[in-house]
N, C-alpha and C positions, 0 to 999 in steps of 0.2 A: 247295126241299126236296131233301135230299141222299140220303135213303134212304126206302123205302116208308112211306106213312102208317100201314100196319097194324102197323108195329113197335110193340111194346107198351111204353107209357110206364111200366108197372109194373116192367119189367126194369131201368130206369135208376135209378141211385143219385141221390137228391136232395141238392143242395148249395145253399147260399145264393149263393156267388160262386165261379166258375171263372175262373182267370187262365191264359191261354195265353201262356207265356213265362216262363222262370226267369232272367231277367237282373236287373240292379240294380233296375229299376223294378218288375217283377212281384213279386219276392221281398220288396222293401221294402213294397209295398202290402199283400201278404198278411200280413206281420207286424203292420203298423199296424192292419189291420182286426181281427185276432185280439186285439190288445192293447186296442183302443178299444171293442169291442162285447162283447155278452154271451157267456159261454162256449159257449152253445148255437149261436152263429153259426158256420156251417161254411164253411171256405175251402179250396179245392183249387187247386194249381198243377200244370199239365201242361207238360212240355218234355222232349224226348228227351235233352237235355244232363244231366238229373238222373240218368241212368243211369251217368254217370261215364266213358263211353267217350272223350269229347272233352275237351280242356283248353284253356282260353282263355289264350294266352300273351301277350296284349296288356297294356298298362297304360293307366290312365285318369287324367285330371285331375279331382279332386273339389273343387268350389268350397265355400266356407265354409257356405253354406246347405244344400247336400246333406250335408256332413259333420255338421252339426247334426242333420239328420234321422236319419242312421245312428247317431249317438250317442244320440238320444232313444229309438230302438227297441232299443238295447242291443247293437249290432253293432260300432261303431267301436272299442270298447275291446278287441275280440278280434283286431285286425289291426295291422300295423305299416306306417305310411305315411311318405313323405318330404315334409316341408313345402316348399312353394315360397316362398322368401324374397325373390326378386327375379326380374323378368322383363325381359329386354333383347332387342331385335330390330333387325336391320339390313335394308337394302334395296339391292340392287346387281345387276349382271350377274355371271354365273358366273366370267368371266375377270378381273374387277376385282381389282386388288391391294389397294386400300383399300375397306373396307366401312363406310361412315359410320354412326354410331349416330344414329338419329332419335328414338327414344323409349325410355324405361325407366320402370319403376314398381316399388315395393316397399311394405312396410308391412303392418300388421295391420288386419283389419276391426274387431277389438276387441283391447285389450292382451293379448298372448300368444296371439292366434289368427290364424295366417297366412291370407291370402286364398284359398289353395288348397293341396291336397296331391296328390302323385302316388302311385298305388298300383297294383300288379299286379292284374289282374282276377281271376286264379285264387283267391288267398287271400280276397279280399273276397266273391266268389261262394260260396266254401265256408262262410264265416262266416254269410252270409245264409241259406243253405240249412239249416245247423245250427240257427240261431235260429228259423227258420220251423218246423222239426220240433219243437223244444222248445215252441213256442207252440201246437202242435196243428194246424198246417197240414198237410193231406194232400198229399204230393208224388207225382206220377205221372210216371215216366220215359217219356212217350209224347207224341206230337204230336196236336193237334186236327186231325182229317182230314175230318169231316163235321159239318154244322150244320143244324139244323131250327129255325126261329124260331117264336115263339108264334103269329104270324099264320097259320101253316101248319097248326096243330092247336089244338083247344080247350083251351088251357092258358096259364098265365102264366109258363111257363119256356122257356128255350132248351134244346133237346135236342142233345147233342153225342156224337159217337162218336170215341174215341181210336184211335191207330194200333195199340194192343194189343187192340182189340176191345171195350174197356170203354165202356159208355154212361152218360152223366151228364145230369141235368136240373137246370139252374142258373137261379136267379132273375136272375142277372146274369153275362154273359160279358164278360171284359175282354181286349182285344187288346193284349198286351204282348210280341209276338213280332217286334219289330224294325222297321226302317225300311220294309222291304218285307213288311208283315204279311200273311200268308196269311189270317188270320182277318178282317182288314179287307176284303180282296178278296172273301172269301166272303159277307161281310155287305153287300156292294154299296156300301161307303163309298168315294166317289171320291177320288182324289188326282191331282195334276198335277205333273209334274216334267220335267226336261230334263237331258241329259248335258253335262258340260264336257270330256269326253274325257280326264279325269285319273284317275290311280290313286295310291295312297299306299303306299310300301314301309314296312313297320313291322317293326322289329327292336330288340333290346337289345344294347348294347355295354358292355364293361368298359374302364375307363381308369385311368391311374396317378394323375392329379390329382384332388383332391377338388372336386366341383362346388359345394360350399358352399350347396346349395339353390337354385342359380341355373338358371332356364329360359332357353334361348336360341332365338330364332326368326329365321331369315334368309330374307328374301323374294327369291327368284330368279324369272326370267321364267317358268319352268315351274311355279312354285308354291313354297310354303314348305318349308324344311328346318328341322325343330325338334329340339333336344336337350333332353330333359325329365328332370330328376333323379329317380333312384330310390334306395332304401335300399341301404346297403352289404351285399354278400353275402360270407360268410366264405370261400367257395371262390374267388371271382374279384376281390374288392375293390370299388372304386367302380364304379357302373353308371349308365347313362342309357338312356332309351328314345328311339329315333330314329323320327320320323315324317317321311317324305321324299316329297314330292309331285312327280310327273313326268307328262308326257303318257303316256297308257296304253301306247302302243307302246314308248316308251323305258323305262318301268318294267319291262315284261316282258323287254326286252333286258338290262337291268341285273341283274335277279334271276337270269337264266339264265347270267350270266358265271361263269367260274372264280373261286375264292375270292380270289386275289390281285388280279384285275381288279375284282372287286366292291369290295374295300377301297380300291382306287385311285380308283374313282368316289366312294366315301364321303369320301375325303380331299379330293377336289377341291371338295366342297360344304361342308366344315367350316370353322371359323374358322382362325386363322393360326399358333398355336403347336403344336409337335408333342407328341403324347402317344401312348402305345401303346393300341391298341384291338383287340378281338377279338369276332367275332360270338358271341352267346350260344350258339347251337346248334352251331356248328362248332368253337369253341374255338381257331381258328387266329389267329395274331397278324398285325397289319399296322400301318402307320403311320397315325395318325389325328390330325389337327391340331385343336386347340381352344384358343382364347385366353380363352374365357368373357368376352367384351367386347362384347355385342350390345345394340342397342336397335332400336325399329321405329317406323314411321309407318303410318297408315292408307292403304291403297291398294286399287285394284280387285282386284288379285290376292288380297289378304288376305280381302276380303269374299266373293269367289267361292269360295275354297278351303276355308275353315274352316266355312262354313255347310252343307257337304254331307256327309251321312252315308254310310258305305260301304255298298255294295249287294251285293257278292259277294266271295268270297275265292279266291285261287289260292295254294295252299301251295307253297313252294319248299324242297326238301330241302337241309338244311345251313344255313339262315338263316331270316329271318322270313317274313312273308306280304305279298302284294300285296292291298290292299283297294281295289276299284274295279269298274267305272268309277263315278266319283262322280256323283250326281244330287242334285237339290234338290227333294224331294217336298213338295207343299203340298196340304192339304185345302181344298176350296172353302168360302168363307165362307157 
């Protein structure tokens, strides 16, 4: 129980489903519930991000199955995404001159349907929020702060207090508030994880050459360095998202570097042919090598690095973010 039992349930607004978290999963679920159930079925989504103060500047890879879901609920048609037409990955040490190609794959899951797309999070989240509102989902720009479960009072509803003071009584409370879900913790649902001591530097670069829809992933001893294709922007031209994994201490050192030194570190980890690149946030130019000639093999580094969701963020002025330290949470069976 998170607030006194004498709190009047008559003051709480009754809803059928309350979803804590307005990310891809929470908003897509809200839309699907409204579309699939009777008009009288009420759905509310609560998340401080709905207030518009923060903007997610990351990009995500959307596989074909998830894209079909977004298309079915009427959201995918509202955004522009970059198809991933080929995936190539290498595996070597940082100082190696030759980076052998061990694996590549391409093709469509169905004719004319790429196996994945890259899209910036901001436009997709905006489209999901707009669609949810059109479907009659109630959006609350506030966090779930207190929870009282049905076992703690004679009711079949979960009673929730939001950070804005509003009280809701829901038949179902959905925890969609991320890898380190505060709602899950308050519900007493255990999870078990461990740290790998790694962080990922996430940023967007502009480059002169067309990526032709190719995603590249280079496995280094510290973790993968990935170049993921984005749509072309009128202001800067060709762009790619960089996801660059390092040991946590080294990642913090790199992000704190002056701009020229940061780009020098970026260049050391890129493939071999020179192109011009500039950090999306800073706009300063630097040499950035990319041959777009990668392939990959399965390795312990690969399985450890990509299975781990980010658990905290450190914003760096002038460039992207550090997402780490990485952990691998698992709920008990």
